[in-house]
PQR file of N, CA, C, O and H, with PARSE charges and radii, in Angstrom:
ATOM      1  N   MET A   1      21.973  -3.942  -4.086 -0.4000 1.5000
ATOM      2  CA  MET A   1      21.275  -3.208  -2.876 -0.0000 2.0000
ATOM      3  C   MET A   1      20.185  -5.061  -3.150  0.5500 1.7000
ATOM      4  O   MET A   1      19.438  -5.145  -4.125 -0.5500 1.4000
ATOM      5  N   SER A   2      20.261  -5.719  -2.607 -0.4000 1.5000
ATOM      6  CA  SER A   2      18.759  -6.380  -2.657 -0.0000 2.0000
ATOM      7  C   SER A   2      17.261  -5.756  -1.690  0.5500 1.7000
ATOM      8  O   SER A   2      17.155  -5.379  -0.522 -0.5500 1.4000
ATOM      9  H   SER A   2      20.868  -5.651  -1.815  0.4000 1.0000
ATOM     10  N   LEU A   3      16.627  -5.833  -2.407 -0.4000 1.5000
ATOM     11  CA  LEU A   3      15.058  -6.029  -1.065 -0.0000 2.0000
ATOM     12  C   LEU A   3      14.775  -7.255   0.146  0.5500 1.7000
ATOM     13  O   LEU A   3      14.968  -8.469   0.089 -0.5500 1.4000
ATOM     14  H   LEU A   3      16.713  -6.138  -3.355  0.4000 1.0000
ATOM     15  N   ALA A   4      14.489  -6.796   0.732 -0.4000 1.5000
ATOM     16  CA  ALA A   4      13.828  -7.962   2.014 -0.0000 2.0000
ATOM     17  C   ALA A   4      12.337  -9.024   1.732  0.5500 1.7000
ATOM     18  O   ALA A   4      11.166  -8.692   1.548 -0.5500 1.4000
ATOM     19  H   ALA A   4      14.332  -5.810   0.778  0.4000 1.0000
ATOM     20  N   LYS A   5      12.720  -9.833   1.769 -0.4000 1.5000
ATOM     21  CA  LYS A   5      12.047 -10.427   1.367 -0.0000 2.0000
ATOM     22  C   LYS A   5      10.054 -10.374   2.147  0.5500 1.7000
ATOM     23  O   LYS A   5       9.606 -10.774   3.221 -0.5500 1.4000
ATOM     24  H   LYS A   5      13.671 -10.103   1.919  0.4000 1.0000
ATOM     25  N   PRO A   6       9.521  -9.825   1.186 -0.5600 1.5000
ATOM     26  CA  PRO A   6       7.774  -9.153   1.491  0.2800 2.0000
ATOM     27  C   PRO A   6       7.228  -9.706   2.963  0.5500 1.7000
ATOM     28  O   PRO A   6       6.467 -10.635   2.691 -0.5500 1.4000
ATOM     29  N   VAL A   7       7.266  -9.603   3.824 -0.4000 1.5000
ATOM     30  CA  VAL A   7       6.740 -10.911   4.996 -0.0000 2.0000
ATOM     31  C   VAL A   7       5.500 -10.218   5.848  0.5500 1.7000
ATOM     32  O   VAL A   7       5.826  -9.033   5.920 -0.5500 1.4000
ATOM     33  H   VAL A   7       7.884  -8.848   4.045  0.4000 1.0000
ATOM     34  N   PRO A   8       4.303 -10.382   6.490 -0.5600 1.5000
ATOM     35  CA  PRO A   8       3.901  -9.772   6.984  0.2800 2.0000
ATOM     36  C   PRO A   8       4.426  -9.342   8.072  0.5500 1.7000
ATOM     37  O   PRO A   8       5.425  -9.860   8.572 -0.5500 1.4000
ATOM     38  N   GLY A   9       3.527  -7.881   8.787 -0.4000 1.5000
ATOM     39  CA  GLY A   9       5.143  -7.105   9.866 -0.0000 2.0000
ATOM     40  C   GLY A   9       6.183  -6.407   9.458  0.5500 1.7000
ATOM     41  O   GLY A   9       6.866  -5.751  10.244 -0.5500 1.4000
ATOM     42  H   GLY A   9       2.717  -7.460   8.381  0.4000 1.0000
ATOM     43  N   LEU A  10       6.442  -6.482   8.033 -0.4000 1.5000
ATOM     44  CA  LEU A  10       7.732  -5.819   7.966 -0.0000 2.0000
ATOM     45  C   LEU A  10       6.916  -4.350   7.241  0.5500 1.7000
ATOM     46  O   LEU A  10       5.911  -4.284   6.533 -0.5500 1.4000
ATOM     47  H   LEU A  10       5.887  -7.015   7.395  0.4000 1.0000
ATOM     48  N   VAL A  11       8.158  -2.893   7.952 -0.4000 1.5000
ATOM     49  CA  VAL A  11       7.147  -1.550   7.584 -0.0000 2.0000
ATOM     50  C   VAL A  11       8.166  -0.874   6.145  0.5500 1.7000
ATOM     51  O   VAL A  11       9.280  -0.358   6.240 -0.5500 1.4000
ATOM     52  H   VAL A  11       8.974  -2.947   8.526  0.4000 1.0000
ATOM     53  N   ILE A  12       7.495  -1.053   5.097 -0.4000 1.5000
ATOM     54  CA  ILE A  12       8.260  -0.332   4.481 -0.0000 2.0000
ATOM     55  C   ILE A  12       7.705   1.131   3.350  0.5500 1.7000
ATOM     56  O   ILE A  12       6.587   1.217   2.842 -0.5500 1.4000
ATOM     57  H   ILE A  12       6.591  -1.473   5.020  0.4000 1.0000
ATOM     58  N   SER A  13       8.486   1.824   3.240 -0.4000 1.5000
ATOM     59  CA  SER A  13       7.847   3.578   2.179 -0.0000 2.0000
ATOM     60  C   SER A  13       7.528   3.127   1.082  0.5500 1.7000
ATOM     61  O   SER A  13       8.272   2.480   0.345 -0.5500 1.4000
ATOM     62  H   SER A  13       9.394   1.755   3.652  0.4000 1.0000
ATOM     63  N   TYR A  14       6.237   3.465   0.839 -0.4000 1.5000
ATOM     64  CA  TYR A  14       5.211   3.133  -0.464 -0.0000 2.0000
ATOM     65  C   TYR A  14       4.233   4.065  -1.060  0.5500 1.7000
ATOM     66  O   TYR A  14       3.203   4.140  -0.388 -0.5500 1.4000
ATOM     67  H   TYR A  14       5.633   3.991   1.437  0.4000 1.0000
ATOM     68  N   SER A  15       4.246   4.657  -1.917 -0.4000 1.5000
ATOM     69  CA  SER A  15       3.567   5.636  -2.401 -0.0000 2.0000
ATOM     70  C   SER A  15       2.093   5.059  -2.190  0.5500 1.7000
ATOM     71  O   SER A  15       1.679   4.689  -3.289 -0.5500 1.4000
ATOM     72  H   SER A  15       5.083   4.597  -2.463  0.4000 1.0000
ATOM     73  N   TYR A  16       1.130   4.841  -1.168 -0.4000 1.5000
ATOM     74  CA  TYR A  16       0.064   4.564  -0.782 -0.0000 2.0000
ATOM     75  C   TYR A  16      -1.090   5.629  -1.600  0.5500 1.7000
ATOM     76  O   TYR A  16      -1.173   6.846  -1.436 -0.5500 1.4000
ATOM     77  H   TYR A  16       1.467   5.141  -0.275  0.4000 1.0000
ATOM     78  N   LEU A  17      -1.875   4.830  -2.455 -0.4000 1.5000
ATOM     79  CA  LEU A  17      -2.825   5.428  -2.815 -0.0000 2.0000
ATOM     80  C   LEU A  17      -3.707   5.966  -2.398  0.5500 1.7000
ATOM     81  O   LEU A  17      -4.540   5.082  -2.602 -0.5500 1.4000
ATOM     82  H   LEU A  17      -1.808   3.842  -2.589  0.4000 1.0000
ATOM     83  N   TRP A  18      -4.445   7.024  -1.787 -0.4000 1.5000
ATOM     84  CA  TRP A  18      -5.574   6.760  -0.967 -0.0000 2.0000
ATOM     85  C   TRP A  18      -6.782   6.648  -1.689  0.5500 1.7000
ATOM     86  O   TRP A  18      -6.742   7.223  -2.777 -0.5500 1.4000
ATOM     87  H   TRP A  18      -3.769   7.742  -1.620  0.4000 1.0000
ATOM     88  N   ALA A  19      -8.134   5.928  -1.340 -0.4000 1.5000
ATOM     89  CA  ALA A  19      -9.288   5.858  -1.910 -0.0000 2.0000
ATOM     90  C   ALA A  19      -9.531   7.393  -2.470  0.5500 1.7000
ATOM     91  O   ALA A  19      -9.918   7.590  -3.622 -0.5500 1.4000
ATOM     92  H   ALA A  19      -8.166   5.461  -0.456  0.4000 1.0000
ATOM     93  N   ASP A  20      -9.226   8.607  -1.404 -0.4000 1.5000
ATOM     94  CA  ASP A  20      -9.864   9.489  -2.180 -0.0000 2.0000
ATOM     95  C   ASP A  20      -9.487  10.459  -3.531  0.5500 1.7000
ATOM     96  O   ASP A  20      -9.925  10.918  -4.586 -0.5500 1.4000
ATOM     97  H   ASP A  20      -8.911   8.447  -0.469  0.4000 1.0000
ATOM     98  N   GLU A  21      -8.194  10.381  -2.531 -0.4000 1.5000
ATOM     99  CA  GLU A  21      -7.474  10.670  -3.836 -0.0000 2.0000
ATOM    100  C   GLU A  21      -7.271   9.407  -5.298  0.5500 1.7000
ATOM    101  O   GLU A  21      -6.742   9.681  -6.375 -0.5500 1.4000
ATOM    102  H   GLU A  21      -7.838  10.008  -1.674  0.4000 1.0000
ATOM    103  N   ARG A  22      -7.649   8.539  -5.046 -0.4000 1.5000
ATOM    104  CA  ARG A  22      -8.429   7.554  -6.641 -0.0000 2.0000
ATOM    105  C   ARG A  22      -9.729   8.120  -6.830  0.5500 1.7000
ATOM    106  O   ARG A  22     -10.538   7.608  -7.603 -0.5500 1.4000
ATOM    107  H   ARG A  22      -8.079   8.316  -4.171  0.4000 1.0000
ATOM    108  N   SER A  23      -9.938   9.013  -6.252 -0.4000 1.5000
ATOM    109  CA  SER A  23     -11.794   9.096  -6.799 -0.0000 2.0000
ATOM    110  C   SER A  23     -11.434  10.412  -7.754  0.5500 1.7000
ATOM    111  O   SER A  23     -11.886  10.700  -8.863 -0.5500 1.4000
ATOM    112  H   SER A  23      -9.280   9.429  -5.624  0.4000 1.0000
ATOM    113  N   LYS A  24     -10.443  11.117  -6.915 -0.4000 1.5000
ATOM    114  CA  LYS A  24     -10.661  12.627  -8.140 -0.0000 2.0000
ATOM    115  C   LYS A  24      -9.767  11.986  -8.949  0.5500 1.7000
ATOM    116  O   LYS A  24      -8.968  12.895  -9.172 -0.5500 1.4000
ATOM    117  H   LYS A  24     -10.076  10.883  -6.015  0.4000 1.0000
ATOM    118  N   GLY A  25      -9.106  10.402  -9.922 -0.4000 1.5000
ATOM    119  CA  GLY A  25      -8.413  10.737 -10.902 -0.0000 2.0000
ATOM    120  C   GLY A  25      -7.120  10.362 -10.753  0.5500 1.7000
ATOM    121  O   GLY A  25      -6.588  10.061 -11.822 -0.5500 1.4000
ATOM    122  H   GLY A  25      -9.755   9.664  -9.741  0.4000 1.0000
ATOM    123  N   ALA A  26      -6.118  10.237  -9.357 -0.4000 1.5000
ATOM    124  CA  ALA A  26      -5.002   9.758  -9.235 -0.0000 2.0000
ATOM    125  C   ALA A  26      -4.989   8.287  -9.440  0.5500 1.7000
ATOM    126  O   ALA A  26      -5.902   7.464  -9.503 -0.5500 1.4000
ATOM    127  H   ALA A  26      -6.550  10.482  -8.489  0.4000 1.0000
ATOM    128  N   GLU A  27      -3.677   8.186  -9.530 -0.4000 1.5000
ATOM    129  CA  GLU A  27      -3.182   6.757  -9.684 -0.0000 2.0000
ATOM    130  C   GLU A  27      -1.934   6.052  -9.354  0.5500 1.7000
ATOM    131  O   GLU A  27      -1.384   4.954  -9.443 -0.5500 1.4000
ATOM    132  H   GLU A  27      -2.935   8.855  -9.479  0.4000 1.0000
ATOM    133  N   GLU A  28      -1.785   7.169  -8.957 -0.4000 1.5000
ATOM    134  CA  GLU A  28      -0.321   6.521  -7.594 -0.0000 2.0000
ATOM    135  C   GLU A  28      -0.455   7.307  -6.519  0.5500 1.7000
ATOM    136  O   GLU A  28      -1.579   7.807  -6.460 -0.5500 1.4000
ATOM    137  H   GLU A  28      -2.232   8.060  -8.884  0.4000 1.0000
ATOM    138  N   GLY A  29       0.318   7.629  -5.582 -0.4000 1.5000
ATOM    139  CA  GLY A  29       0.141   8.146  -4.021 -0.0000 2.0000
ATOM    140  C   GLY A  29       0.875   9.465  -4.389  0.5500 1.7000
ATOM    141  O   GLY A  29       1.873   9.552  -5.104 -0.5500 1.4000
ATOM    142  H   GLY A  29       1.231   7.223  -5.630  0.4000 1.0000
ATOM    143  N   ARG A  30       0.265  10.389  -3.828 -0.4000 1.5000
ATOM    144  CA  ARG A  30       0.686  11.803  -3.929 -0.0000 2.0000
ATOM    145  C   ARG A  30       2.926  11.859  -3.242  0.5500 1.7000
ATOM    146  O   ARG A  30       3.936  12.424  -3.661 -0.5500 1.4000
ATOM    147  H   ARG A  30      -0.546  10.318  -3.247  0.4000 1.0000
ATOM    148  N   LYS A  31       2.607  10.925  -2.089 -0.4000 1.5000
ATOM    149  CA  LYS A  31       4.345  11.148  -1.361 -0.0000 2.0000
ATOM    150  C   LYS A  31       4.522   8.801  -0.996  0.5500 1.7000
ATOM    151  O   LYS A  31       3.970   7.715  -1.174 -0.5500 1.4000
ATOM    152  H   LYS A  31       1.787  10.466  -1.748  0.4000 1.0000
ATOM    153  N   ASN A  32       5.333   9.275  -0.608 -0.4000 1.5000
ATOM    154  CA  ASN A  32       5.573   7.595   0.381 -0.0000 2.0000
ATOM    155  C   ASN A  32       5.656   8.416   1.552  0.5500 1.7000
ATOM    156  O   ASN A  32       6.132   9.475   1.961 -0.5500 1.4000
ATOM    157  H   ASN A  32       5.781  10.157  -0.463  0.4000 1.0000
ATOM    158  N   ARG A  33       4.790   7.173   1.990 -0.4000 1.5000
ATOM    159  CA  ARG A  33       4.686   6.736   3.556 -0.0000 2.0000
ATOM    160  C   ARG A  33       4.717   5.830   4.399  0.5500 1.7000
ATOM    161  O   ARG A  33       3.533   5.504   4.317 -0.5500 1.4000
ATOM    162  H   ARG A  33       4.404   6.313   1.658  0.4000 1.0000
ATOM    163  N   PRO A  34       5.152   5.139   5.174 -0.5600 1.5000
ATOM    164  CA  PRO A  34       4.975   4.379   6.104  0.2800 2.0000
ATOM    165  C   PRO A  34       3.875   3.919   5.853  0.5500 1.7000
ATOM    166  O   PRO A  34       2.781   4.483   5.828 -0.5500 1.4000
ATOM    167  N   CYS A  35       4.319   2.241   5.542 -0.4000 1.5000
ATOM    168  CA  CYS A  35       2.886   0.742   5.589 -0.0000 2.0000
ATOM    169  C   CYS A  35       3.495   0.077   5.826  0.5500 1.7000
ATOM    170  O   CYS A  35       4.723  -0.003   5.869 -0.5500 1.4000
ATOM    171  H   CYS A  35       5.207   1.783   5.562  0.4000 1.0000
ATOM    172  N   ALA A  36       2.196  -0.939   6.159 -0.4000 1.5000
ATOM    173  CA  ALA A  36       2.747  -2.271   7.278 -0.0000 2.0000
ATOM    174  C   ALA A  36       2.737  -3.270   5.967  0.5500 1.7000
ATOM    175  O   ALA A  36       2.167  -2.546   5.151 -0.5500 1.4000
ATOM    176  H   ALA A  36       1.199  -0.874   6.124  0.4000 1.0000
ATOM    177  N   ILE A  37       2.976  -4.280   5.400 -0.4000 1.5000
ATOM    178  CA  ILE A  37       2.534  -5.284   5.265 -0.0000 2.0000
ATOM    179  C   ILE A  37       1.725  -5.958   5.685  0.5500 1.7000
ATOM    180  O   ILE A  37       1.986  -5.633   6.843 -0.5500 1.4000
ATOM    181  H   ILE A  37       3.440  -4.869   6.063  0.4000 1.0000
ATOM    182  N   VAL A  38       0.742  -6.806   5.832 -0.4000 1.5000
ATOM    183  CA  VAL A  38      -0.663  -7.670   5.983 -0.0000 2.0000
ATOM    184  C   VAL A  38      -0.207  -8.729   5.052  0.5500 1.7000
ATOM    185  O   VAL A  38      -0.278  -9.900   5.426 -0.5500 1.4000
ATOM    186  H   VAL A  38       0.530  -7.070   4.891  0.4000 1.0000
ATOM    187  N   ALA A  39       0.310  -8.399   3.735 -0.4000 1.5000
ATOM    188  CA  ALA A  39       0.234  -9.734   3.549 -0.0000 2.0000
ATOM    189  C   ALA A  39       0.735 -10.652   2.007  0.5500 1.7000
ATOM    190  O   ALA A  39       0.309 -10.391   0.883 -0.5500 1.4000
ATOM    191  H   ALA A  39       0.368  -7.448   3.431  0.4000 1.0000
ATOM    192  N   ALA A  40       1.604 -11.608   2.310 -0.4000 1.5000
ATOM    193  CA  ALA A  40       2.280 -11.237   0.496 -0.0000 2.0000
ATOM    194  C   ALA A  40       2.089 -12.905   0.667  0.5500 1.7000
ATOM    195  O   ALA A  40       2.108 -13.565   1.706 -0.5500 1.4000
ATOM    196  H   ALA A  40       1.951 -11.820   3.224  0.4000 1.0000
ATOM    197  N   ARG A  41       1.854 -13.446  -1.035 -0.4000 1.5000
ATOM    198  CA  ARG A  41       1.674 -14.794  -1.651 -0.0000 2.0000
ATOM    199  C   ARG A  41       2.378 -15.389  -2.910  0.5500 1.7000
ATOM    200  O   ARG A  41       2.676 -14.302  -3.405 -0.5500 1.4000
ATOM    201  H   ARG A  41       1.838 -12.909  -1.878  0.4000 1.0000
ATOM    202  N   ARG A  42       2.627 -15.853  -3.362 -0.4000 1.5000
ATOM    203  CA  ARG A  42       3.210 -15.874  -4.240 -0.0000 2.0000
ATOM    204  C   ARG A  42       2.054 -16.413  -5.191  0.5500 1.7000
ATOM    205  O   ARG A  42       1.119 -17.088  -4.760 -0.5500 1.4000
ATOM    206  H   ARG A  42       2.385 -16.736  -2.960  0.4000 1.0000
ATOM    207  N   ILE A  43       2.232 -15.985  -6.777 -0.4000 1.5000
ATOM    208  CA  ILE A  43       1.507 -16.055  -8.155 -0.0000 2.0000
ATOM    209  C   ILE A  43       2.034 -16.924  -8.746  0.5500 1.7000
ATOM    210  O   ILE A  43       2.642 -17.864  -8.234 -0.5500 1.4000
ATOM    211  H   ILE A  43       2.991 -15.437  -7.128  0.4000 1.0000
ATOM    212  N   VAL A  44       1.830 -16.674 -10.178 -0.4000 1.5000
ATOM    213  CA  VAL A  44       2.546 -17.315 -11.052 -0.0000 2.0000
ATOM    214  C   VAL A  44       3.498 -16.585 -11.969  0.5500 1.7000
ATOM    215  O   VAL A  44       3.330 -15.604 -12.694 -0.5500 1.4000
ATOM    216  H   VAL A  44       1.336 -15.910 -10.594  0.4000 1.0000
ATOM    217  N   GLU A  45       4.690 -17.452 -11.692 -0.4000 1.5000
ATOM    218  CA  GLU A  45       6.169 -16.483 -12.770 -0.0000 2.0000
ATOM    219  C   GLU A  45       6.671 -16.413 -11.433  0.5500 1.7000
ATOM    220  O   GLU A  45       7.676 -15.820 -11.826 -0.5500 1.4000
ATOM    221  H   GLU A  45       4.827 -18.248 -11.103  0.4000 1.0000
ATOM    222  N   GLY A  46       6.819 -16.476 -10.464 -0.4000 1.5000
ATOM    223  CA  GLY A  46       7.455 -16.570  -9.180 -0.0000 2.0000
ATOM    224  C   GLY A  46       7.123 -14.621  -8.725  0.5500 1.7000
ATOM    225  O   GLY A  46       7.897 -13.888  -8.110 -0.5500 1.4000
ATOM    226  H   GLY A  46       6.003 -16.958 -10.145  0.4000 1.0000
ATOM    227  N   ARG A  47       6.183 -14.374  -9.112 -0.4000 1.5000
ATOM    228  CA  ARG A  47       5.488 -12.441  -8.369 -0.0000 2.0000
ATOM    229  C   ARG A  47       4.900 -12.724  -7.453  0.5500 1.7000
ATOM    230  O   ARG A  47       4.030 -13.593  -7.512 -0.5500 1.4000
ATOM    231  H   ARG A  47       5.555 -14.970  -9.612  0.4000 1.0000
ATOM    232  N   GLU A  48       5.147 -12.186  -6.524 -0.4000 1.5000
ATOM    233  CA  GLU A  48       4.170 -11.560  -5.954 -0.0000 2.0000
ATOM    234  C   GLU A  48       3.166 -11.068  -5.552  0.5500 1.7000
ATOM    235  O   GLU A  48       3.161 -10.208  -6.432 -0.5500 1.4000
ATOM    236  H   GLU A  48       5.854 -11.480  -6.477  0.4000 1.0000
ATOM    237  N   VAL A  49       1.976 -10.765  -4.788 -0.4000 1.5000
ATOM    238  CA  VAL A  49       1.619  -9.790  -4.711 -0.0000 2.0000
ATOM    239  C   VAL A  49       1.391  -9.239  -3.198  0.5500 1.7000
ATOM    240  O   VAL A  49       0.901 -10.227  -2.651 -0.5500 1.4000
ATOM    241  H   VAL A  49       1.980 -11.464  -4.073  0.4000 1.0000
ATOM    242  N   VAL A  50       1.449  -8.511  -2.499 -0.4000 1.5000
ATOM    243  CA  VAL A  50       1.669  -7.921  -1.572 -0.0000 2.0000
ATOM    244  C   VAL A  50       0.293  -6.303  -1.245  0.5500 1.7000
ATOM    245  O   VAL A  50       0.001  -5.339  -1.953 -0.5500 1.4000
ATOM    246  H   VAL A  50       1.847  -7.708  -2.943  0.4000 1.0000
ATOM    247  N   THR A  51      -0.123  -6.693  -0.046 -0.4000 1.5000
ATOM    248  CA  THR A  51      -1.451  -5.786   0.747 -0.0000 2.0000
ATOM    249  C   THR A  51      -0.744  -5.359   1.124  0.5500 1.7000
ATOM    250  O   THR A  51       0.225  -6.051   1.435 -0.5500 1.4000
ATOM    251  H   THR A  51       0.114  -7.476   0.529  0.4000 1.0000
ATOM    252  N   VAL A  52      -0.723  -4.338   1.297 -0.4000 1.5000
ATOM    253  CA  VAL A  52      -0.181  -3.092   2.168 -0.0000 2.0000
ATOM    254  C   VAL A  52      -0.925  -1.829   2.997  0.5500 1.7000
ATOM    255  O   VAL A  52      -1.487  -0.956   2.335 -0.5500 1.4000
ATOM    256  H   VAL A  52      -1.510  -3.776   1.044  0.4000 1.0000
ATOM    257  N   VAL A  53      -0.910  -1.761   4.423 -0.4000 1.5000
ATOM    258  CA  VAL A  53      -1.805  -0.637   4.665 -0.0000 2.0000
ATOM    259  C   VAL A  53      -0.650   0.153   5.364  0.5500 1.7000
ATOM    260  O   VAL A  53       0.286  -0.084   6.127 -0.5500 1.4000
ATOM    261  H   VAL A  53      -0.453  -2.470   4.961  0.4000 1.0000
ATOM    262  N   PRO A  54      -1.376   1.546   4.499 -0.5600 1.5000
ATOM    263  CA  PRO A  54      -0.508   2.515   5.587  0.2800 2.0000
ATOM    264  C   PRO A  54      -0.703   3.502   7.138  0.5500 1.7000
ATOM    265  O   PRO A  54      -1.804   3.913   7.505 -0.5500 1.4000
ATOM    266  N   ILE A  55       0.391   3.715   7.782 -0.4000 1.5000
ATOM    267  CA  ILE A  55       0.281   4.005   9.341 -0.0000 2.0000
ATOM    268  C   ILE A  55       0.740   5.337   8.989  0.5500 1.7000
ATOM    269  O   ILE A  55       1.662   5.649   8.235 -0.5500 1.4000
ATOM    270  H   ILE A  55       1.285   3.381   7.484  0.4000 1.0000
ATOM    271  N   THR A  56      -0.204   6.214   9.783 -0.4000 1.5000
ATOM    272  CA  THR A  56      -0.857   7.062  10.124 -0.0000 2.0000
ATOM    273  C   THR A  56      -1.224   7.073  10.829  0.5500 1.7000
ATOM    274  O   THR A  56      -1.479   6.075  11.504 -0.5500 1.4000
ATOM    275  H   THR A  56      -0.953   5.960  10.395  0.4000 1.0000
ATOM    276  N   THR A  57      -1.745   9.416  11.403 -0.4000 1.5000
ATOM    277  CA  THR A  57      -1.832   9.271  13.203 -0.0000 2.0000
ATOM    278  C   THR A  57      -3.324   9.816  12.035  0.5500 1.7000
ATOM    279  O   THR A  57      -4.338   9.590  12.695 -0.5500 1.4000
ATOM    280  H   THR A  57      -1.538  10.226  10.855  0.4000 1.0000
ATOM    281  N   ARG A  58      -3.568  10.171  11.198 -0.4000 1.5000
ATOM    282  CA  ARG A  58      -4.527  11.507  11.410 -0.0000 2.0000
ATOM    283  C   ARG A  58      -5.941  10.390  10.280  0.5500 1.7000
ATOM    284  O   ARG A  58      -5.448   9.860   9.285 -0.5500 1.4000
ATOM    285  H   ARG A  58      -2.744  10.354  10.661  0.4000 1.0000
ATOM    286  N   PRO A  59      -7.229  10.182  10.471 -0.5600 1.5000
ATOM    287  CA  PRO A  59      -7.613   9.040   9.807  0.2800 2.0000
ATOM    288  C   PRO A  59      -8.611  10.874   8.285  0.5500 1.7000
ATOM    289  O   PRO A  59      -8.658  12.078   8.033 -0.5500 1.4000
ATOM    290  N   ARG A  60      -9.304   8.839   7.760 -0.4000 1.5000
ATOM    291  CA  ARG A  60      -8.975   9.661   6.014 -0.0000 2.0000
ATOM    292  C   ARG A  60     -10.769   9.533   5.936  0.5500 1.7000
ATOM    293  O   ARG A  60     -11.340   8.520   6.340 -0.5500 1.4000
ATOM    294  H   ARG A  60      -9.265   7.861   7.965  0.4000 1.0000
ATOM    295  N   ALA A  61     -11.318  10.404   5.510 -0.4000 1.5000
ATOM    296  CA  ALA A  61     -12.665  10.288   4.939 -0.0000 2.0000
ATOM    297  C   ALA A  61     -13.238   9.660   4.082  0.5500 1.7000
ATOM    298  O   ALA A  61     -13.644  10.487   3.265 -0.5500 1.4000
ATOM    299  H   ALA A  61     -10.854  11.227   5.182  0.4000 1.0000
ATOM    300  N   ILE A  62     -13.507   8.696   3.790 -0.4000 1.5000
ATOM    301  CA  ILE A  62     -13.736   7.342   3.460 -0.0000 2.0000
ATOM    302  C   ILE A  62     -15.089   8.074   1.979  0.5500 1.7000
ATOM    303  O   ILE A  62     -16.273   8.314   2.217 -0.5500 1.4000
ATOM    304  H   ILE A  62     -13.177   8.024   4.454  0.4000 1.0000
ATOM    305  N   PRO A  63     -14.502   8.233   0.793 -0.5600 1.5000
ATOM    306  CA  PRO A  63     -15.083   8.503  -0.023  0.2800 2.0000
ATOM    307  C   PRO A  63     -16.576   7.890  -0.646  0.5500 1.7000
ATOM    308  O   PRO A  63     -16.235   6.812  -1.133 -0.5500 1.4000
ATOM    309  N   PRO A  64     -18.029   8.043  -0.866 -0.5600 1.5000
ATOM    310  CA  PRO A  64     -19.127   7.178  -1.005  0.2800 2.0000
ATOM    311  C   PRO A  64     -18.519   6.475  -2.307  0.5500 1.7000
ATOM    312  O   PRO A  64     -17.637   6.881  -3.064 -0.5500 1.4000
ATOM    313  N   MET A  65     -19.231   5.351  -2.329 -0.4000 1.5000
ATOM    314  CA  MET A  65     -19.253   4.094  -2.697 -0.0000 2.0000
ATOM    315  C   MET A  65     -20.141   4.154  -4.445  0.5500 1.7000
ATOM    316  O   MET A  65     -21.349   4.107  -4.679 -0.5500 1.4000
ATOM    317  H   MET A  65     -19.947   5.021  -1.714  0.4000 1.0000
ATOM    318  N   ARG A  66     -19.034   4.265  -5.357 -0.4000 1.5000
ATOM    319  CA  ARG A  66     -20.120   3.981  -6.955 -0.0000 2.0000
ATOM    320  C   ARG A  66     -20.880   3.208  -7.376  0.5500 1.7000
ATOM    321  O   ARG A  66     -21.384   3.380  -8.486 -0.5500 1.4000
ATOM    322  H   ARG A  66     -18.053   4.304  -5.167  0.4000 1.0000
TER
END
Protein backbone atom coordinates (compact mmCIF):
# COMPACT_ATOMS: atom_id res chain seq x y z
CA MET A 1 0.00 0.00 0.00
CA SER A 2 1.46 3.38 -0.97
CA LEU A 3 1.10 6.49 1.15
CA ALA A 4 -0.85 9.51 -0.04
CA LYS A 5 1.20 12.48 -1.21
CA PRO A 6 1.39 14.95 1.69
CA VAL A 7 -0.58 18.04 0.73
CA PRO A 8 -2.01 20.85 2.90
CA GLY A 9 -5.47 19.94 4.18
CA LEU A 10 -4.89 16.19 4.28
CA VAL A 11 -5.76 14.63 7.67
CA ILE A 12 -3.40 11.90 8.85
CA SER A 13 -2.90 9.76 11.96
CA TYR A 14 0.30 10.89 13.69
CA SER A 15 1.96 10.44 17.08
CA TYR A 16 1.93 14.18 17.86
CA LEU A 17 4.26 15.36 20.64
CA TRP A 18 2.69 18.16 22.68
CA ALA A 19 4.99 20.88 24.04
CA ASP A 20 4.15 19.98 27.66
CA GLU A 21 5.05 16.32 27.00
CA ARG A 22 8.35 17.42 25.45
CA SER A 23 9.15 19.69 28.40
CA LYS A 24 8.82 16.61 30.62
CA GLY A 25 11.42 14.75 28.54
CA ALA A 26 9.25 12.75 26.13
CA GLU A 27 10.68 12.26 22.64
CA GLU A 28 7.51 11.06 20.90
CA GLY A 29 3.78 11.39 21.40
CA ARG A 30 1.87 9.02 23.68
CA LYS A 31 -0.69 8.02 21.06
CA ASN A 32 -1.68 8.56 17.45
CA ARG A 33 -4.14 11.38 16.92
CA PRO A 34 -5.71 13.03 13.89
CA CYS A 35 -3.49 15.80 12.53
CA ALA A 36 -3.92 18.14 9.57
CA ILE A 37 -1.04 18.83 7.22
CA VAL A 38 -0.58 22.60 6.97
CA ALA A 39 2.59 22.75 4.87
CA ALA A 40 4.67 20.35 2.80
CA ARG A 41 7.83 21.16 0.85
CA ARG A 42 10.45 19.14 -0.96
CA ILE A 43 14.05 19.28 0.31
CA VAL A 44 17.41 17.64 -0.47
CA GLU A 45 17.47 14.10 -1.89
CA GLY A 46 13.72 13.95 -2.50
CA ARG A 47 12.76 13.92 1.18
CA GLU A 48 9.83 16.06 2.27
CA VAL A 49 9.36 18.10 5.41
CA VAL A 50 5.74 18.17 6.52
CA THR A 51 4.27 20.51 9.15
CA VAL A 52 1.23 19.18 11.01
CA VAL A 53 -1.14 20.47 13.69
CA PRO A 54 -3.22 18.24 15.95
CA ILE A 55 -7.00 18.21 15.66
CA THR A 56 -8.42 18.28 19.17
CA THR A 57 -11.45 19.43 21.14
CA ARG A 58 -9.53 20.34 24.29
CA PRO A 59 -7.06 23.23 24.68
CA ARG A 60 -3.57 22.38 25.98
CA ALA A 61 -1.60 24.36 28.54
CA ILE A 62 1.42 26.05 27.03
CA PRO A 63 4.55 25.47 29.16
CA PRO A 64 6.76 28.48 29.89
CA MET A 65 9.69 29.06 27.52
CA ARG A 66 13.13 28.19 28.89
